[in-house]
Each structure stands twice: as structure tokens, then as C-alpha cells.
C-alpha positions in Angstrom: 111.9 87.3 147.7 108.7 89.3 147.9 110.6 92.5 148.0 112.3 91.5 144.7 108.9 90.7 143.1 107.4 94.0 144.2 110.5 95.9 142.9 110.2 94.1 139.6 106.5 95.0 139.3 107.1 98.6 140.1 110.0 99.1 137.6 108.7 97.0 134.7 107.8 99.1 131.7 104.8 98.2 129.6 105.9 96.2 126.6 105.2 97.5 123.1 103.6 94.9 120.8 106.4 93.9 118.3 103.9 93.6 115.4 102.5 97.1 116.2 106.0 98.5 116.4 106.8 96.9 113.0 103.7 98.5 111.5 104.6 101.9 113.0 108.2 101.8 111.7 107.0 100.7 108.3 104.5 103.6 108.2 107.2 106.1 109.0 109.5 104.6 106.4 106.9 104.6 103.7 105.9 108.2 104.5 109.6 109.3 104.4 109.9 107.6 101.0 106.6 109.2 99.8 105.1 105.8 99.0 101.4 106.7 99.0 100.2 103.2 98.1 101.9 101.5 101.0 101.3 104.5 103.4 97.6 104.5 102.8 97.5 100.7 103.2 98.5 101.2 106.8 95.8 103.7 107.6 92.6 102.9 109.4 89.2 103.5 107.6 88.9 106.9 109.3 92.1 108.9 110.2 92.4 112.2 112.0 95.1 114.3 110.2 95.7 117.0 112.8 92.0 117.8 113.2 90.9 117.0 109.6 89.2 113.6 109.5 89.5 111.7 106.3 87.4 108.6 105.7 88.1 106.3 102.8 91.1 105.6 100.8 90.5 108.3 98.1 90.1 111.1 100.7 93.2 109.9 102.6 95.3 109.7 99.5 94.2 113.1 98.4 95.1 114.6 101.8 98.4 112.9 101.9 99.2 114.0 98.4 98.5 117.6 99.2 100.5 117.4 102.5 103.5 115.9 100.8 103.3 118.4 97.9 103.5 121.2 100.5 106.8 119.7 101.7 108.9 119.3 98.6 112.2 118.7 100.4 113.2 115.1 101.3 111.8 113.8 104.5 114.3 112.5 107.0 113.5 111.2 110.4 116.4 111.3 112.8 114.9 109.1 115.5 111.7 107.0 115.8 110.4 106.1 119.3 107.5 103.8 119.8 105.7 103.6 123.1 102.4 102.4 124.5 99.6 104.8 124.9 99.8 104.6 128.7 103.5 105.5 128.5 102.7 108.5 126.3 100.0 109.6 128.7 102.3 109.4 131.7 105.2 111.2 129.8 103.3 113.9 127.9 99.8 114.1 129.3 96.5 114.2 127.3 96.7 114.5 123.5 95.4 117.8 121.9 91.7 118.1 121.6 91.9 118.5 117.8 92.7 114.8 117.6 89.3 113.9 119.0 88.6 110.9 121.3 91.5 108.4 121.3 91.6 105.2 123.3 95.2 105.5 124.4 95.0 102.5 126.7 94.8 100.3 123.6 97.1 102.3 121.4 100.7 102.8 120.3 102.2 106.3 120.0 105.1 107.0 117.7 107.4 110.0 117.9 109.2 110.5 114.7 111.8 113.3 115.1 113.1 115.5 112.3 115.9 118.0 112.5 113.3 120.6 113.3 110.0 119.4 114.6 108.5 116.0 114.1 105.5 113.8 113.8 103.3 112.1 116.3 101.4 109.0 115.0 98.8 107.1 116.9 98.0 103.4 116.0 95.3 101.2 117.3 94.7 97.5 117.0 91.5 96.8 115.1 88.9 94.9 117.1 87.9 92.6 114.3 91.4 91.4 113.6 93.9 91.0 116.5 97.4 92.0 115.6 96.3 94.3 112.8 97.6 97.7 113.8 96.5 100.8 111.8 97.2 104.5 112.0 94.2 106.4 113.4 95.7 109.9 114.0 98.7 112.1 112.9 99.8 115.4 114.3 103.0 117.5 114.5 
């Protein structure tokens, strides 16, 4: 019996918070549909856009508008994978330095694949409100 228990503990994957996964998938969907109102509603107060930090809704909307204008083609994600920060660290190693200090132990990492390239999104649960996941960083 103890052998089975130890085997279970060694092979059990960390479980992704279902609410966090829902927020992550909604963010990807809103981004693909170019819905800036709903996309910015899922952003944290301060977001790192591949090394450019935008604080406040106006700055974030302006940055997203410029980014989407630079990509006039329709955005299609072929696969979306959501994992815990610990799983992402084990699988890919440390995040790039341009993303700043991220607490990946308390984060979700989303890999949204496109035909060529993709998007990496980091979400963290806000301390003040448990269950409220918000995007804190994006990179390609």
C-alpha cells in the first residue's frame, strides 16, 4: 500500500486552477477576436508586454491597439496549453530577463501556438481577491 501511495505522489502532476484556466482561455479568445475592452479587463494593473511595462488601462489599451494594428491578419491560435508556473519552470527553465521578476510558484503559464510562433502569457492570482486571475506578462 505504501508503495502505491509513494508512486501516486511521484507521478501526480500539479493541478491547474480551473478558474485560472478559464480566465487564461478567455484572454486568448478575446485577443484573437481583437476585443480590446474584454482583453484589457483581464489585465493586471501593471503588465509587462515583452519588456515594456504598461501601467493603467489607458496605457495598456494604447499598447494593445498598436500591437494589433501591426498584425492586420486574422489571429488564429491552433493550440492553447495552460500549466502551472512550476510545470513551466521544470519544462522550459527560467523565463527571459526582459519579463522582470515573476513569481512563477503562484502563477499560470499559457502557451498559445500559432501556425508560426506563438504567445506566452503569465497570469497571477491577485492577493486581495482569491480566485481573481489576471495577466501580468506577455511575450512571444
